[in-house]
N, C-alpha and C positions, 0 to 999 in steps of 0.2 A: 797316304806311307807307299811300302812297296812289299809285295810279299813275295818272297822267296821258300818253292816248295824245295824238298829234298826227297832224292829217289824213293822213298820210300812211302810216301807222301804226296803227291805229283794233283792227285786228281779230288783229295781233303784239302789242297792249298787253292786246286782252281775254284771249289765253292767257296772258300773260306771270301775267295778275291772278290769272287760277285755279294757275300751278303756281308760284304764291308764296305765294299765300292772304293777298295783299293787296287791300286797299278799291279798287275801279277809280271814276275822277270823273267824269261826264262833263262834257265841254266846249260850246262853239259856235262855229263857224268857218263863215261866210262874208265876202261880200266888197261894198264898198260900189261905188254906181254907178258911181265913178272907177276903180276896179277894184283899191284899196286892200282890203286884209284887214285885219276883225276876227273878234277872238278873246278868247271870254273862257269864266275855266273857271267851270262853275254851280254845283257842291256846293262844299261847304265847303273849302279846301285844307290844312287843317291843320298840321302840325310836321317831316314829315317825308314828302317826296315824291320820285314818280321821271318825270320824263318821257321820253316814250320815243318819239322820230320823226325817222321817215329823213329826208333831207336831198336827196331826188331832182330838183327841182327848185326854184329862186329862192324861189319862193310858200312852200315847206315850209322854207325855211332864213327866212323871216321871221315865219313860224306858229313855232317853234323860239326864235328869240330874244324873241317875245309872251310864251309861255306860261313861260320863266326870266323876262320881267319882272315879270307876275302872281304867282309865287310867290316874290318877292324875299323876303314877309314869314319864310317859314317858315325852321327854324330846319337845316335841313339838304334838298339840291337834289340828286337825284342827275339826270341827262343821261344816254340811252342812246341810242350815234346807229346805229342797226344799220348804214345805208349810209350813208354819208357822200359827196356830193356834190363834183367841183372834187377829191378823192382824189390825182387822178390829176396836176396840175398843181402838182406837190411841186418841180421845180424849173426853173430859170431859164432856157432856151434862148438869147435873145438878148437881147445890151444893151434896160433898158426896159419889160421883160416882169415880171410882181411876181410870186410863188409864190403862187398864188390860197391853195392849201389851206392855205399859213400865215396870210394873211390871214383866211381864213374861220374858221379856229380860236381865231384871238385873238377874235375876237365873243365867243364863246362863254362866260360869267361863271358856275362853278358849284361845288360844295360834290367832287363827283367826276365824272365823265365816262366812257363806257364804250363802246367803239368794238367793233364787228367786223370782223375782218379787213380790216384801213384798208389799201390798196393800198403804199404807206407809211410804215413805223412812225416816219422821224423828224418825221415830224406830228406825234407824239405832245406833242414837246416843247411844240410854239405854244400849247398849251393852257393856261390860267389854271385849273388847277383838277387834283389827283390823278387819271390818268389810267391805264384799264387797256383792255391792245386782247384783246378776247376773239376762241378760235377756233372756229368751230362747222363746219372740217371732220371732229370725228368722229361726229356729229350725220347725217354725210352717210354719215360709212363705214358706221353703224350700220342707215338705209333701207337703204342699197346690197345688206348682209347678209341683208337678208329680202326681196331678189330672187333668182332661178336666172337662175345666169352658168354657163356654157362656159367654162370654164378660161379666167376673167376678171384681167385686166394693169389698172393706172392706168396715165396715159399724163399728164404734164404737158405742155403746146404747148411748153411753154420752160424754163430752167432757172430762171428767176424763181416758178415757180408750183410746184417741185418741193419745196420744203418743206408746201408744201397736199399735193399728192400722197402725201408719203414719212404726215404724220400721215390722212387716209385710209383710206391702206393699213393703215396699222399696227391701226387697228380691227378691218379687215378679215383678215388676217392675207395677203395678198397679194400680189408682183411691184409694183413702179412707177419706171418710168420716166420722160424728155423725151425731146423732141426740140430741137433745134438752129434757133432759128429768130431771122431778121433780119431788123429792121422795115427797111426801103430811105425809105417816107413815111409821113403820117400815114394815107394807105388804104392800103399795097402794101406788103405782109407776105412774105418766102422764108422758106418752111419746110425745111431740109434734112433727108433722114433719117440715120437713124442706126439702130445694127447689133438694133433690137429683134424679137422672134419674136413675133409678132403673125399667125402665119400660123393661121387659124382659128380664134383665139381671140375672148370679148368683149373690148372694149377699152372702157373708161371714161376719159375723155378730162376732167379737172377743171383749172380755174382759179377766182383772186379773183372776177372780174369776167367777164360774158358781154357785149359792148356791141353793135358792131356785128355780129356773126357770123364777121367777114371772116376771125379767126383759127383758129378752131372749126372755119369751112366748110372749109379749105384744109390740116386736119388731119386731118380726118373722112376729103377725100375721098383723103390719103395714104395714110391707117392701109388704106380699102379697097381701095387699090394694091395695098397690102402683104400681102392674103389675108384681112386679118379679118374673125370671122364675122357678129357685130352691132360698133357703133358708138354707145357713146351721151356725149352729152354732161353735165355736171354743173359747180353752179359755186355761190357761196355768194351773189353778187350778181346776180340778171338783168335786169339793165341793159334789153338787148334792142331795141335800138331800130329803129323803122324796119322794117323787113323781115327784120329777123333770123332768127326761125322759120322764115320763108321759106327763107334761104341754110342754114340748117341743117339742114333738110329735103331740101334740094333737093340736099347736097351726099351725103346718107343716110344721115343719126344715124336712130337706131330710136327714142327714147326722151329727153327732154330734164329733168334732176333740181336742181332749183334749191329755196334755202332761203327762207323769208315774210322776209327784212330787205327788200327791195320788195314787195308783193305782186301779183301776176301769177297765171296759171292754173297755169305750171309749179312752185308754189312747194309741191312734196310735203313740203319736210323746216323742219321748226316751229325756231328758235333759239330760241323761250321757255324748254325749261329751263336751257338756258346762261345767257342773263341773268337769269334767278329764283334760281339759284345763285348766280349773282355780288349780284345787289344784298342778298338775306339776308346774306350773307357778309358786307356789307358796313353792314350795319344797327349805327347806334352808334357810326361810325366818318367822320369830318369832315375 
């Protein structure tokens, strides 16, 4: 199998090629003077290819579509979207709004598509392909297991993330819980106290995405007020837009743990083994 890394996932693609024992192809990415993206796969594409590309920006999505089209002559094309942008736009709240996640999923034409902890699994039905949503949270659990914590507890910032907290905690064999969160507006969130025993304990807050950092920062502040010893923030997808990292540290976070679905300075956990196992297990299946 040949691995093709898009511009947003070059490091991860390299790691997957090592983990899976696959051949890594070289591609060229540049922009024309008018801003349009030029993409070319330099090496021989072959018959069985896996494209790895997170769609963090609109340009990343265009690059993915270009790579898919460039591979149209291959007998099998697998697409791995470690982080799918617009995945949170999965519902229509007002008349006239698009369901953008669905619209973008419909543009992906491949034999097999792999996502990682996609925000809403209902979007998987919109892909024109066989789709598997991979779970990277056990990898976060394994990483946390290598660290030293005092009486650790995993907390989800809301009930929507409790599955992620449970998955990570099972790897560790420790307790998990969640807080009650009510979104008041696009920028305002109310987090209610729950009867969780955090006094003197190290707490790891875990969610699928940390974007603006507002919710996690409020959760950190709440847990610190409740007497938590140290508070860490963990996520699969470190979007961390604008001043999100500053918000977390100002709130009192001890450290940030994230995967490399988006390549950031806090991406200390690689999802490459998860992807490698999936694509190796999928060989020969169209």
